[in-house]
Each structure stands twice: as structure tokens, then as C-alpha cells.
N, CA, C and O atoms as a MOPAC input file, in Angstrom:
PM7 MOZYME 1SCF
protein

 N      0.84200 1    -1.16700 1     0.00000 1
 C      0.00000 1     0.00000 1     0.00000 1
 C      0.88900 1     1.23200 1     0.00000 1
 O      1.74800 1     1.37000 1     0.87000 1
 N      0.70600 1     2.09200 1    -0.92100 1
 C      1.59700 1     3.23300 1    -1.04300 1
 C      1.22100 1     4.36600 1    -0.09100 1
 O      2.08500 1     5.15500 1     0.29300 1
 N     -0.03000 1     4.46000 1     0.28900 1
 C     -0.47400 1     5.53300 1     1.15800 1
 C     -0.44100 1     5.06400 1     2.60700 1
 O     -0.92200 1     3.97600 1     2.92300 1
 N      0.12500 1     5.88100 1     3.48200 1
 C      0.17800 1     5.53600 1     4.90200 1
 C     -1.11100 1     6.00200 1     5.57500 1
 O     -1.57400 1     7.11900 1     5.34300 1
 N     -1.67200 1     5.14900 1     6.39500 1
 C     -2.89000 1     5.47300 1     7.11800 1
 C     -2.54200 1     5.71800 1     8.56900 1
 O     -1.72100 1     5.00400 1     9.14400 1
 N     -3.16500 1     6.73100 1     9.16900 1
 C     -2.86000 1     7.03700 1    10.55700 1
 C     -3.41000 1     5.93000 1    11.45000 1
 O     -4.44400 1     5.33900 1    11.14000 1
 N     -2.72900 1     5.64900 1    12.55000 1
 C     -3.21000 1     4.61700 1    13.47500 1
 C     -4.58000 1     5.00500 1    14.03800 1
 O     -4.85700 1     6.17900 1    14.28500 1
 N     -5.41500 1     4.01000 1    14.23200 1
 C     -6.75400 1     4.24800 1    14.76000 1
 C     -6.78400 1     4.00200 1    16.26000 1
 O     -6.09700 1     3.11700 1    16.77000 1
 N     -7.58500 1     4.79100 1    16.96000 1
 C     -7.82300 1     4.49600 1    18.36800 1
 C     -8.71700 1     3.26500 1    18.43100 1
 O     -9.31300 1     2.87700 1    17.42600 1
 N     -8.81200 1     2.66100 1    19.58600 1
 C     -9.67500 1     1.49000 1    19.74900 1
 C    -11.13000 1     1.84900 1    19.46100 1
 O    -11.85000 1     1.06700 1    18.84100 1
 N    -11.56400 1     3.01700 1    19.90100 1
 C    -12.94400 1     3.45300 1    19.64400 1
 C    -13.17700 1     3.65600 1    18.15600 1
 O    -14.21400 1     3.24700 1    17.63300 1
 N    -12.22000 1     4.28700 1    17.46000 1
 C    -12.34100 1     4.46900 1    16.01200 1
 C    -12.44000 1     3.12400 1    15.30800 1
 O    -13.28600 1     2.93200 1    14.43500 1
 N    -11.57800 1     2.20100 1    15.68900 1
 C    -11.55500 1     0.88200 1    15.04200 1
 C    -12.86700 1     0.14700 1    15.27500 1
 O    -13.40900 1    -0.46300 1    14.35200 1
 N    -13.37600 1     0.19900 1    16.48600 1
 C    -14.66100 1    -0.45800 1    16.78600 1
 C    -15.78300 1     0.18200 1    15.97300 1
 O    -16.64400 1    -0.52400 1    15.44700 1
 N    -15.78300 1     1.49600 1    15.86600 1
 C    -16.82300 1     2.19300 1    15.09500 1
 C    -16.74500 1     1.83300 1    13.61600 1
 O    -17.77100 1     1.58700 1    12.98100 1
 N    -15.54300 1     1.80100 1    13.07000 1
 C    -15.37700 1     1.43600 1    11.65800 1
 C    -15.73900 1    -0.02400 1    11.42800 1
 O    -16.25200 1    -0.37400 1    10.36500 1
 N    -15.47800 1    -0.88200 1    12.41600 1
 C    -15.85100 1    -2.29300 1    12.27500 1
 C    -17.37100 1    -2.43800 1    12.20400 1
 O    -17.88300 1    -3.20800 1    11.39200 1
 N    -18.09000 1    -1.70400 1    13.04900 1
 C    -19.55700 1    -1.73400 1    13.00600 1
 C    -20.04900 1    -1.22900 1    11.65200 1
 O    -20.95000 1    -1.82200 1    11.05700 1
 N    -19.46500 1    -0.14300 1    11.16700 1
 C    -19.83300 1     0.39000 1     9.85900 1
 C    -19.54200 1    -0.62900 1     8.76000 1
 O    -20.33800 1    -0.80800 1     7.83800 1
 N    -18.40300 1    -1.28900 1     8.86600 1
 C    -18.04000 1    -2.30500 1     7.87100 1
 C    -19.06200 1    -3.44100 1     7.85400 1
 O    -19.44800 1    -3.90900 1     6.78300 1
 N    -19.50000 1    -3.88400 1     9.02500 1
 C    -20.48900 1    -4.95600 1     9.06600 1
 C    -21.83300 1    -4.50500 1     8.50200 1
 O    -22.53100 1    -5.29400 1     7.86500 1
 N    -22.19900 1    -3.25700 1     8.72700 1
 C    -23.43900 1    -2.75300 1     8.13400 1
 C    -23.32700 1    -2.75000 1     6.59900 1
 O    -24.26700 1    -3.12400 1     5.89800 1
 N    -22.17900 1    -2.32900 1     6.10000 1
 C    -21.96500 1    -2.34800 1     4.64800 1
 C    -21.98600 1    -3.77200 1     4.11900 1
 O    -22.57700 1    -4.04000 1     3.07300 1
 N    -21.34800 1    -4.68100 1     4.83100 1
 C    -21.32100 1    -6.09000 1     4.41000 1
 C    -22.74800 1    -6.63700 1     4.34500 1
 O    -23.10100 1    -7.35400 1     3.40800 1
 N    -23.55400 1    -6.30000 1     5.33100 1
 C    -24.91500 1    -6.82600 1     5.39800 1
 C    -25.84200 1    -6.20000 1     4.35400 1
 O    -26.65000 1    -6.90100 1     3.74400 1
 N    -25.72900 1    -4.89100 1     4.14700 1
 C    -26.71800 1    -4.19900 1     3.31900 1
 C    -26.24000 1    -3.80300 1     1.92400 1
 O    -27.06700 1    -3.51600 1     1.05900 1
 N    -24.93800 1    -3.78000 1     1.68500 1
 C    -24.44700 1    -3.33000 1     0.38700 1
 C    -23.79000 1    -4.42600 1    -0.44500 1
 O    -23.50100 1    -4.21000 1    -1.62200 1
 N    -23.54800 1    -5.59900 1     0.14300 1
 C    -22.85000 1    -6.66500 1    -0.56700 1
 C    -23.81400 1    -7.37700 1    -1.52200 1
 O    -24.82500 1    -7.94000 1    -1.10300 1
 N    -23.47300 1    -7.33600 1    -2.81400 1
 C    -24.27300 1    -8.02900 1    -3.83600 1
 C    -23.34300 1    -8.56500 1    -4.91000 1
 O    -22.46200 1    -7.85700 1    -5.39800 1
 N    -23.54800 1    -9.80400 1    -5.26400 1
 C    -22.79200 1   -10.41500 1    -6.36000 1
 C    -21.28600 1   -10.27000 1    -6.17700 1
 O    -20.56100 1   -10.05700 1    -7.14900 1
 N    -20.81000 1   -10.38500 1    -4.93900 1
 C    -19.38200 1   -10.37300 1    -4.67100 1
 C    -18.73400 1    -9.00200 1    -4.57500 1
 O    -17.51600 1    -8.90800 1    -4.42500 1
 N    -19.53200 1    -7.92600 1    -4.66000 1
 C    -18.95500 1    -6.58000 1    -4.51700 1
 C    -19.89600 1    -5.71700 1    -3.68300 1
 O    -21.06600 1    -6.04600 1    -3.49000 1
 N    -19.36000 1    -4.62100 1    -3.20000 1
 C    -20.14700 1    -3.66200 1    -2.44100 1
 C    -20.80100 1    -2.69800 1    -3.42500 1
 O    -20.11100 1    -2.06200 1    -4.22200 1
 N    -22.12400 1    -2.58700 1    -3.37400 1
 C    -22.85800 1    -1.72100 1    -4.30400 1
 C    -23.75000 1    -0.78000 1    -3.51300 1
 O    -24.69300 1    -1.22200 1    -2.85800 1
 N    -23.45900 1     0.52200 1    -3.56900 1
 C    -24.23500 1     1.47400 1    -2.78100 1
 C    -25.44900 1     2.01100 1    -3.51500 1
 O    -26.22200 1     2.77500 1    -2.93700 1
 N    -25.63800 1     1.63600 1    -4.76800 1
 C    -26.79200 1     2.08000 1    -5.55400 1
 C    -26.96000 1     3.60000 1    -5.53000 1
 O    -28.07400 1     4.10700 1    -5.66500 1
 N    -25.86600 1     4.31400 1    -5.35900 1
 C    -25.83400 1     5.78000 1    -5.37000 1
 C    -26.73800 1     6.38700 1    -4.30200 1
 O    -27.26000 1     7.49000 1    -4.46700 1
 N    -26.91500 1     5.64600 1    -3.19800 1
 C    -27.59800 1     6.20200 1    -2.02400 1
 C    -26.53800 1     6.90000 1    -1.18700 1
 O    -25.46600 1     6.34600 1    -0.94500 1
 N    -26.83200 1     8.10000 1    -0.75200 1
 C    -25.85700 1     8.94500 1    -0.06700 1
 C    -25.22800 1     8.24900 1     1.14000 1
 O    -24.00800 1     8.29400 1     1.30100 1
 N    -26.02400 1     7.61400 1     1.98000 1
 C    -25.48300 1     6.98200 1     3.19000 1
 C    -24.50800 1     5.86100 1     2.82800 1
 O    -23.43800 1     5.75900 1     3.42800 1
 N    -24.86100 1     5.03100 1     1.87000 1
 C    -23.97800 1     3.94100 1     1.45800 1
 C    -22.71500 1     4.45200 1     0.79400 1
 O    -21.62000 1     3.94200 1     1.03200 1
 N    -22.87800 1     5.45100 1    -0.02800 1
 C    -21.74300 1     6.05200 1    -0.72400 1
 C    -20.76200 1     6.66200 1     0.28900 1
 O    -19.55200 1     6.46200 1     0.18700 1
 N    -21.28900 1     7.39700 1     1.25400 1
 C    -20.45900 1     8.02800 1     2.27400 1
 C    -19.78400 1     6.98600 1     3.15700 1
 O    -18.61900 1     7.14300 1     3.52100 1
 N    -20.50000 1     5.93300 1     3.50100 1
 C    -19.92700 1     4.86900 1     4.32800 1
 C    -18.73300 1     4.22200 1     3.62400 1
 O    -17.69000 1     4.01100 1     4.24400 1
 N    -18.87500 1     3.91100 1     2.35300 1
 C    -17.77300 1     3.30100 1     1.61900 1
 C    -16.60400 1     4.26600 1     1.46300 1
 O    -15.44600 1     3.85400 1     1.53200 1
 N    -16.89600 1     5.53500 1     1.25700 1
 C    -15.81200 1     6.52700 1     1.15400 1
 C    -15.03300 1     6.61100 1     2.46100 1
 O    -13.80500 1     6.70000 1     2.44200 1
 N    -15.73000 1     6.58300 1     3.59800 1
 C    -15.06200 1     6.63700 1     4.89300 1
 C    -14.19700 1     5.39300 1     5.11200 1
 O    -13.05900 1     5.49800 1     5.57100 1
 N    -14.73300 1     4.22900 1     4.78600 1
 C    -13.94300 1     3.00000 1     4.91700 1
 C    -12.74400 1     3.02400 1     3.97400 1
 O    -11.67600 1     2.51800 1     4.31800 1
 N    -12.91100 1     3.60200 1     2.79600 1
 C    -11.79800 1     3.70200 1     1.84600 1
 C    -10.71200 1     4.64000 1     2.36200 1
 O     -9.52700 1     4.39500 1     2.13700 1
 N    -11.10300 1     5.71000 1     3.05200 1
 C    -10.12000 1     6.64100 1     3.62100 1
 C     -9.16300 1     5.94200 1     4.58800 1
 O     -8.03600 1     6.39100 1     4.79500 1
 N     -9.62300 1     4.84900 1     5.16900 1
 C     -8.81300 1     4.10600 1     6.13600 1
 C     -8.22200 1     2.83100 1     5.54300 1
 O     -7.61200 1     2.03600 1     6.25700 1
 N     -8.40400 1     2.63700 1     4.23500 1
 C     -7.79400 1     1.51000 1     3.56000 1
 C     -8.55800 1     0.20300 1     3.64700 1
 O     -8.00600 1    -0.85100 1     3.33300 1
 N     -9.82500 1     0.24600 1     4.06900 1
 C    -10.60300 1    -0.98000 1     4.22000 1
 C    -11.39700 1    -1.34100 1     2.96300 1
 O    -11.82100 1    -2.48500 1     2.80400 1
 N    -11.59500 1    -0.37800 1     2.08200 1
 C    -12.36400 1    -0.58200 1     0.84800 1
 C    -11.61500 1     0.07900 1    -0.30000 1
 O    -11.04400 1     1.15700 1    -0.13500 1
 N    -11.61600 1    -0.56400 1    -1.45900 1
 C    -11.14100 1     0.09900 1    -2.68400 1
 C    -12.39700 1     0.48800 1    -3.46200 1
 O    -13.25500 1    -0.35100 1    -3.73600 1
 N    -12.49000 1     1.75200 1    -3.80800 1
 C    -13.69300 1     2.26700 1    -4.46500 1
 C    -13.70800 1     1.95500 1    -5.95500 1
 O    -12.66600 1     1.87600 1    -6.60500 1
 N    -14.90900 1     1.78100 1    -6.47300 1
 C    -15.15400 1     1.57500 1    -7.90200 1
 C    -16.46200 1     2.28700 1    -8.21500 1
 O    -17.22900 1     2.58000 1    -7.29700 1
 N    -16.73900 1     2.57300 1    -9.47800 1
 C    -18.00700 1     3.22200 1    -9.80400 1
 C    -19.19400 1     2.41900 1    -9.25600 1
 O    -19.33700 1     1.23100 1    -9.54700 1
 N    -20.02800 1     3.07000 1    -8.47300 1
 C    -21.21800 1     2.42100 1    -7.92700 1
 C    -20.97500 1     1.62400 1    -6.66500 1
 O    -21.91500 1     1.05600 1    -6.10900 1
 N    -19.73200 1     1.56500 1    -6.19500 1
 C    -19.47000 1     0.79500 1    -4.98500 1
 C    -18.00000 1     0.58300 1    -4.73900 1
 O    -17.21400 1     1.53000 1    -4.74300 1
 N    -17.62900 1    -0.66400 1    -4.52500 1
 C    -16.23100 1    -0.97100 1    -4.23700 1
 C    -16.04700 1    -2.42500 1    -3.84800 1
 O    -16.91100 1    -3.27000 1    -4.08000 1
 N    -14.89600 1    -2.68900 1    -3.25000 1
 C    -14.56200 1    -4.05000 1    -2.81800 1
 C    -13.73100 1    -3.96400 1    -1.54400 1
 O    -13.02400 1    -2.98400 1    -1.30800 1
 N    -13.83200 1    -5.00200 1    -0.73700 1
 C    -13.01800 1    -5.06200 1     0.48000 1
 C    -11.55500 1    -5.24100 1     0.10300 1
 O    -11.22300 1    -6.01100 1    -0.79800 1
 N    -10.69400 1    -4.52900 1     0.79500 1
 C     -9.25300 1    -4.75100 1     0.68200 1
 C     -8.89200 1    -5.85900 1     1.66800 1
 O     -9.73100 1    -6.24700 1     2.48100 1
 N     -7.66900 1    -6.37600 1     1.61700 1
 C     -7.26600 1    -7.35000 1     2.63900 1
 C     -7.43600 1    -6.79700 1     4.06300 1
 O     -7.83400 1    -7.53200 1     4.96600 1
 N     -7.13600 1    -5.50500 1     4.26500 1
 C     -7.32200 1    -4.90100 1     5.59200 1
 C     -8.80000 1    -4.86600 1     5.97700 1
 O     -9.14200 1    -5.05300 1     7.14500 1
 N     -9.66700 1    -4.62900 1     5.01000 1
 C    -11.10500 1    -4.63200 1     5.27300 1
 C    -11.61100 1    -6.01000 1     5.64200 1
 O    -12.42400 1    -6.15300 1     6.55600 1
 N    -11.13500 1    -7.03000 1     4.93600 1
 C    -11.53400 1    -8.40000 1     5.27400 1
 C    -11.04200 1    -8.76600 1     6.67800 1
 O    -11.73400 1    -9.45700 1     7.42600 1
 N     -9.85200 1    -8.30000 1     7.02100 1
 C     -9.30200 1    -8.56000 1     8.34800 1
 C    -10.15400 1    -7.84800 1     9.41700 1
 O    -10.42600 1    -8.41100 1    10.47700 1
 N    -10.56600 1    -6.62100 1     9.12600 1
 C    -11.43400 1    -5.88900 1    10.05700 1
 C    -12.73100 1    -6.65500 1    10.30800 1
 O    -13.18700 1    -6.74500 1    11.44800 1
 N    -13.31400 1    -7.19700 1     9.27200 1
 C    -14.56600 1    -7.96900 1     9.41300 1
 C    -14.34000 1    -9.24700 1    10.21100 1
 O    -15.26400 1    -9.72800 1    10.86700 1
 N    -13.14900 1    -9.80000 1    10.17100 1
 C    -12.85300 1   -11.06100 1    10.86200 1
 C    -12.48400 1   -10.88600 1    12.33500 1
 O    -12.40800 1   -11.86900 1    13.07200 1
 N    -12.25400 1    -9.64400 1    12.77100 1
 C    -11.86600 1    -9.41600 1    14.17500 1
 C    -12.99900 1    -9.77400 1    15.11000 1
 O    -14.17400 1    -9.64800 1    14.76300 1
 N    -12.63600 1   -10.22200 1    16.29800 1
 C    -13.63900 1   -10.50800 1    17.33200 1
 C    -14.06400 1    -9.26000 1    18.03300 1
 O    -14.90300 1    -9.31200 1    18.93300 1

């Protein structure tokens, strides 16, 4: 990864993990994240992308290895 991401506090990480699970539950279709150009979904994916958990694509995105790891945390 060429861009360095700032370390997250435990509260930030927990909040992003909850957001990630909401995206996984409500935006995952056919193997990719699709926000259907709804503002909340679009903003959620952009925020996760800012932290390296999602790679954005037109209409949605995909989990990065860091994003998959975030979803797998206890």
C-alpha cells in the first residue's frame, strides 16, 4: 500500500468495524459492495476507503485485505 494510514484508536476501530459490518450486510451483492448511489452507502464506503478498508469503484467498491481482516476481528 503506497499511502500511509494514521493509526486508529480502539474506539475508532470499533466504530469502523460496526460500519463495515453494516456495509457487508446491506451493500454486498454479487461479490462486490454496491451502494446504488444512495448517499449513506456512498459516504460509508468513502469513509472505509479513507482508512484503507475498501477500494472504491463506480457504484461501490470491494473489500481490501485490511477490510476483510477488520470484518474477521472478534
